[in-house]
N, C-alpha and C positions, 0 to 999 in steps of 0.2 A: 693413768693414775690421777686421782683427784687430790689437789693440794688442800692443806688445812685452810688456807686463805679462801679458796673457792667454796669450801664447805661452810665456813663462817659467813661469807657473803650471802650464800644461798639461805642459810638459816635466818639471818637478819632480815633479808628481803621477804622470805616466806612469813615470818612473824608479823612484820609491819603490814604486808598486804592482807593477811588474814584478819588482822584487827580492823583495817580499813573497810574490808568487805562485810564485816559483821554488822548486823542490824542494830539500830539504837536500842531496841528492846532486849537484845542479848548482852550488850555491854554498854554501859553508860558512856556517852561521848566524852564527858569530862575525864573519866577513868582512862579511856583510850588515849586521850591527849596527854595525860600524865605519863603514859607508857611510851608513846611514840616520840614526843618532843625531845626528851633527853637523848634518845638514840640518835636522832637527827643532828642534835647539837654536837655530840661526841664525834660523829662521822665528819662533820664539816670543820671540826677544830683540828684536823690533821694537816701536816705539811702538804704543800702542793703536789709533790711527787707521789705521796701516798694517796692523795685524793684522786689523782689520775689513775692509779692502780685500782682503787676501789671502783671507780666508774667503769673501767675495763672489765673487772670481775662481775659487776652487776649486769653489764650488757651481755656478757657471755652466758651468765646464768639465766637471763631472760629468754635466751634462745632455746633453752631446754623445756620451757613451760608449754604444756599441751593445751591447757584450758584457755580459750580465747580471751575471756574477761581478765583472768589473772595475767596472761601474757601481755595484754595491752597495758595493764598497770605496771608490770615488771619492766617493760620497755621504757616507761616514763619515770621509773623509780629514781634514778640519779637526779633528775630535775625536781621531782616531788619532795625529796629530802634536802634539797639545797646544795648538792654537790656540783651541779652544773646550772649555770644561769639559763633560764628559759629565754628563747628568742622572742 
């Protein structure tokens, strides 16, 4: 059974990755930024325990991705949006 949280995590990740993979000619980079930045801010503004749960959910969802390019981005998603500090 799929939890609502997992579905929402997958939806957010799919949306952000789709925007990031879109060519500049298809979506203006400034428009993409105005869409993506507030989402990242909202996700990083949650309490630490919720942040850990989000990271876990995003990592689980990344394992379901079949497309190699999208999977690579999905695996780095928590770091890319600022939920986890990059080493």
